[in-house]
C-alpha positions as CSV (number, residue, x, y, z in Angstrom):
1,X,-62.4,-53.9,1.7
2,X,-63.3,-49.5,0.4
3,X,-61.2,-47.7,-1.0
4,X,-59.2,-45.9,2.1
5,X,-59.4,-49.5,3.6
6,X,-57.2,-50.4,0.4
7,X,-55.3,-47.8,0.0
8,X,-54.1,-47.9,4.5
9,X,-53.5,-51.6,3.3
10,X,-50.7,-50.7,0.6
11,X,-49.3,-48.0,3.1
12,X,-49.1,-50.4,6.0
13,X,-47.4,-53.4,3.9
14,X,-45.1,-51.0,2.0
15,X,-43.3,-49.6,4.8
16,X,-43.0,-53.0,6.5
17,X,-41.6,-54.1,3.2
18,X,-39.2,-51.7,3.0
19,X,-38.4,-51.9,7.2
20,X,-37.2,-55.9,6.5
21,X,-34.9,-54.5,3.7
22,X,-31.4,-53.2,5.3
23,X,-29.3,-50.8,3.3
24,X,-26.1,-53.0,3.7
25,X,-27.8,-55.9,1.6
26,X,-29.3,-53.3,-1.5
27,X,-26.3,-52.0,-1.9
28,X,-26.3,-48.9,0.5
29,X,-24.3,-47.4,3.4
30,X,-25.8,-48.4,7.1
31,X,-24.5,-44.7,8.5
32,X,-25.3,-43.6,11.4
33,X,-27.9,-41.6,11.3
34,X,-31.1,-44.3,10.2
35,X,-34.0,-43.8,12.6
36,X,-35.8,-46.7,11.1
37,X,-34.5,-49.7,10.5
38,X,-34.6,-50.5,6.7
39,X,-34.6,-48.6,3.4
40,X,-35.6,-45.4,3.1
41,X,-38.0,-43.8,0.7
42,X,-35.5,-42.3,-1.5
43,X,-33.9,-45.5,-1.3
44,X,-36.9,-47.9,-2.8
45,X,-37.5,-45.1,-5.4
46,X,-34.0,-45.1,-7.0
47,X,-34.1,-48.9,-7.2
48,X,-37.6,-49.0,-8.7
49,X,-36.1,-46.4,-11.1
50,X,-39.3,-43.9,-10.3
51,X,-40.0,-40.7,-8.5
52,X,-38.6,-40.5,-4.8
53,X,-42.6,-38.0,-4.5
54,X,-44.0,-40.7,-6.9
55,X,-43.5,-43.3,-4.3
56,X,-43.7,-41.7,-1.2
57,X,-47.7,-40.9,-2.4
58,X,-47.6,-44.7,-2.7
59,X,-46.5,-45.3,0.3
60,X,-49.3,-42.9,2.1
61,X,-51.5,-44.3,0.4
62,X,-52.5,-41.5,-2.2
63,X,-55.2,-42.4,-4.9
64,X,-52.6,-41.4,-7.6
65,X,-52.2,-43.8,-11.2
66,X,-49.8,-46.7,-11.0
67,X,-49.4,-49.2,-13.6
68,X,-48.7,-53.2,-14.1
69,X,-44.5,-52.5,-14.7
70,X,-44.1,-50.1,-12.0
71,X,-45.1,-52.1,-9.4
72,X,-43.0,-54.3,-10.8
73,X,-40.1,-52.5,-10.0
74,X,-41.8,-51.3,-6.8
75,X,-41.6,-55.2,-5.8
76,X,-38.5,-56.1,-6.9
77,X,-36.6,-53.0,-5.5
78,X,-38.7,-54.6,-1.9
79,X,-37.7,-58.1,-2.8
80,X,-41.0,-59.6,-2.6
81,X,-42.2,-62.8,-2.9
82,X,-45.1,-64.8,-5.3
83,X,-47.0,-63.8,-2.8
84,X,-46.2,-60.5,-1.8
85,X,-46.5,-59.5,-5.1
86,X,-49.9,-60.8,-5.6
87,X,-50.5,-59.2,-2.5
88,X,-49.2,-55.9,-4.1
89,X,-50.6,-55.5,-6.9
90,X,-53.9,-56.5,-5.4
91,X,-54.3,-53.5,-3.2
92,X,-52.5,-51.0,-5.7
93,X,-54.7,-52.2,-8.8
94,X,-57.5,-53.1,-7.2
95,X,-58.2,-56.2,-9.2
96,X,-59.1,-59.2,-6.3
97,X,-61.1,-61.8,-6.9
98,X,-64.1,-60.3,-5.8
99,X,-67.2,-61.3,-8.2
100,X,-69.4,-64.2,-8.2
101,X,-67.4,-65.6,-5.1
102,X,-68.5,-62.8,-2.7
103,X,-71.6,-64.4,-2.7
104,X,-72.8,-65.4,0.8
105,X,-73.5,-68.9,-0.3
106,X,-72.2,-71.6,2.5
107,X,-69.2,-73.3,0.9
108,X,-69.9,-77.2,0.3
109,X,-67.5,-80.3,0.5
110,X,-67.6,-82.8,-2.4
111,X,-68.3,-86.6,-1.6
112,X,-65.0,-87.4,-3.3
113,X,-63.0,-84.5,-0.7
114,X,-65.1,-86.4,2.6
115,X,-63.4,-89.4,1.4
116,X,-60.2,-88.2,1.1
117,X,-60.5,-86.1,5.2
118,X,-61.6,-88.8,7.0
119,X,-58.5,-91.6,5.3
120,X,-56.3,-89.0,6.1
121,X,-57.3,-90.8,9.8
122,X,-53.9,-90.1,11.8
123,X,-53.2,-86.6,9.9
124,X,-55.6,-84.4,11.9
125,X,-57.1,-82.2,9.4
126,X,-59.4,-78.8,8.4
127,X,-60.9,-77.6,5.6
128,X,-61.9,-74.0,5.5
129,X,-63.1,-71.2,3.2
130,X,-61.5,-68.1,1.8
131,X,-62.4,-66.8,5.1
132,X,-60.8,-69.5,7.7
133,X,-64.4,-70.3,8.6
134,X,-64.0,-74.2,9.4
135,X,-66.1,-76.2,7.1
136,X,-65.1,-79.4,8.0
137,X,-62.8,-81.3,9.8
138,X,-61.9,-85.5,10.2
139,X,-62.2,-87.3,13.9
140,X,-58.2,-87.1,14.4
141,X,-57.9,-82.9,14.4
142,X,-61.3,-83.2,17.3
143,X,-58.8,-85.1,18.8
144,X,-55.8,-83.0,18.7
145,X,-57.4,-79.7,18.4
146,X,-61.3,-79.2,19.6
147,X,-64.4,-81.0,18.7
148,X,-65.5,-78.4,16.0
149,X,-68.9,-79.8,16.8
150,X,-69.9,-78.7,19.8
151,X,-68.9,-74.9,18.6
152,X,-71.6,-73.1,17.3
153,X,-71.3,-72.8,13.6
154,X,-71.2,-69.0,13.4
155,X,-68.1,-69.5,15.9
156,X,-65.9,-71.9,13.7
157,X,-63.5,-69.4,12.4
158,X,-60.0,-70.6,12.9
159,X,-59.0,-67.3,13.4
160,X,-60.8,-65.9,15.9
161,X,-60.7,-69.4,17.9
162,X,-56.7,-69.3,18.0
163,X,-57.5,-66.1,20.0
164,X,-60.7,-66.9,22.0
165,X,-60.3,-71.0,22.8
166,X,-57.8,-71.4,25.4
167,X,-56.9,-74.8,23.9
168,X,-55.3,-73.4,21.2
169,X,-53.8,-71.1,23.8
170,X,-52.4,-74.1,25.9
171,X,-52.0,-76.3,23.0
172,X,-49.2,-74.9,20.5
173,X,-45.5,-74.4,22.3
174,X,-45.3,-71.1,21.1
175,X,-48.8,-70.0,20.2
176,X,-47.0,-66.8,18.2
177,X,-45.5,-68.5,15.8
178,X,-48.9,-70.7,15.8
179,X,-51.3,-67.9,15.0
180,X,-48.5,-66.1,12.3
181,X,-49.4,-68.9,9.8
182,X,-52.8,-68.4,10.2
183,X,-52.4,-65.3,9.8
184,X,-50.0,-65.4,7.1
185,X,-52.5,-67.2,4.6
186,X,-55.8,-65.0,5.8
187,X,-53.3,-61.6,4.6
188,X,-53.3,-63.5,1.0
189,X,-57.2,-63.7,1.4
190,X,-57.3,-60.3,2.5
191,X,-55.6,-58.6,-1.0
192,X,-57.1,-61.1,-2.8
193,X,-60.4,-60.1,-2.0
194,X,-59.8,-56.6,-2.2
195,X,-64.2,-56.2,-2.8
196,X,-65.4,-57.9,-0.1
197,X,-65.4,-55.7,3.3
198,X,-66.5,-58.3,5.3
199,X,-62.8,-58.6,5.7
200,X,-61.7,-54.4,7.1
201,X,-64.6,-55.7,9.5
202,X,-63.3,-58.5,11.0
203,X,-59.9,-57.3,11.4
204,X,-61.8,-54.1,13.3
205,X,-63.9,-56.4,15.4
206,X,-60.5,-58.8,16.3
207,X,-58.6,-55.7,16.8
208,X,-61.6,-54.3,19.5
209,X,-61.8,-57.4,21.0
210,X,-58.1,-58.8,21.3
211,X,-55.2,-56.2,22.6
212,X,-52.9,-59.0,21.2
213,X,-53.9,-59.4,17.6
214,X,-53.0,-55.8,15.9
215,X,-49.1,-56.5,16.4
216,X,-49.3,-59.8,15.5
217,X,-51.5,-58.8,12.2
218,X,-49.1,-55.8,11.4
219,X,-46.3,-58.0,11.4
220,X,-47.5,-61.3,9.8
221,X,-46.1,-62.5,6.5
222,X,-48.3,-62.9,2.8
223,X,-48.3,-66.7,1.7
224,X,-50.8,-68.7,0.4
225,X,-49.1,-71.6,2.1
226,X,-46.2,-72.4,4.5
227,X,-45.1,-75.2,5.3
228,X,-43.8,-75.1,9.4
229,X,-43.1,-77.4,11.8
230,X,-44.9,-77.2,14.9
231,X,-44.5,-78.2,18.4
232,X,-48.0,-79.3,20.3
233,X,-48.1,-79.8,24.1
234,X,-51.1,-82.1,24.7
235,X,-53.0,-82.3,27.3
236,X,-53.6,-86.1,27.3
237,X,-51.4,-87.1,25.0
238,X,-47.8,-84.8,25.8
239,X,-45.7,-84.0,23.0
240,X,-46.6,-83.7,19.4
241,X,-44.4,-82.7,16.0
242,X,-46.8,-81.9,13.4
243,X,-45.6,-80.6,9.3
244,X,-48.3,-78.3,8.9
245,X,-49.2,-78.4,4.6
246,X,-51.5,-76.6,3.5
247,X,-53.2,-77.6,-0.3
248,X,-55.9,-75.6,-2.4
249,X,-58.7,-77.8,-3.5
250,X,-59.4,-77.0,-7.3
251,X,-63.4,-76.0,-7.5
252,X,-66.0,-73.4,-7.4
253,X,-65.9,-72.9,-3.8
254,X,-62.5,-70.9,-2.7
255,X,-61.5,-74.2,-0.5
256,X,-58.6,-75.0,1.7
257,X,-56.7,-78.3,2.9
258,X,-54.8,-77.7,6.6
259,X,-53.0,-81.4,6.6
260,X,-51.0,-81.7,10.2
261,X,-48.5,-84.7,9.2
262,X,-46.9,-86.7,12.6
263,X,-43.2,-85.9,12.3
264,X,-41.5,-88.9,11.2
265,X,-39.0,-88.4,13.7
266,X,-41.4,-88.4,16.5
267,X,-44.1,-90.4,18.4
268,X,-46.7,-88.3,17.8
269,X,-48.5,-90.7,15.3
270,X,-48.4,-93.2,18.2
271,X,-49.9,-90.7,20.1
272,X,-52.6,-89.8,17.6
273,X,-53.6,-93.4,17.2
274,X,-54.0,-94.0,21.0
275,X,-56.2,-91.0,21.4
276,X,-58.0,-92.5,18.6
277,X,-59.0,-95.1,20.8
278,X,-60.5,-93.1,23.6
279,X,-64.1,-92.1,23.2
280,X,-64.8,-90.7,20.3
281,X,-66.0,-86.9,19.5
282,X,-68.5,-86.1,17.5
283,X,-66.2,-84.6,14.7
284,X,-68.1,-86.3,11.2
285,X,-66.6,-83.9,8.6
286,X,-69.3,-80.8,7.7
287,X,-71.0,-80.8,4.3
288,X,-72.5,-82.9,1.8
289,X,-73.2,-81.5,-1.6
290,X,-71.8,-82.6,-4.2
291,X,-69.9,-80.5,-7.1
């Protein structure tokens, strides 16, 4: 993203995080004259040990000098998680991965990963890249979600599909909760690859096309690997419960493996097996280049 977009993202993030910290939990009186929830700017500055003017400029997105040590104090004042700290440092110091991974090469799946993908027979599994572009999936994923083979390759972006395909809209009992998990991962990538302007273009496109995207994006957290319990209402199988586990795939390509494990206390695995016994979608996973 360009410098101005980066500073705007930093400003929005700091404001959102400040609003999440209650005055009482930080040792300040709640008071009755607070116009907005959370801490005041001067209170964050006090907790971080910096001047109110400097913190105000930082939160306003001004192009000022910052250091890692001072940012660490701000992160502590705002009670940021590990992923949120990384996000703050990437935006404030422009220290994303960038570089070699900004090439437009299509990520490939190694034969070993391909084998793992297919062995997870009863666990819908999707492999995506750092832009949430889907590059691989197994048959269970095709049965539970949709037949990705029938989706044009350029449209196989998980964030895009969540907002454009009715299959996803009707599948999750709490669609917004379902979306929030993916947006939290996407935000982690957004901060990590600050040099890649594709993210800014994509966000502008999604905001323009989908009225509900902007609010969900602004409310999204930062998490590189959220673990959540999801309830689906499948058109053919009915109620299904999954634990979503997101794993980073080691290698030259920045790939992520999202595994939907049937909840052990449910009948979800039995339902998946029944779905798999029916006519199978054309669901071979994509990518053949070895690492």
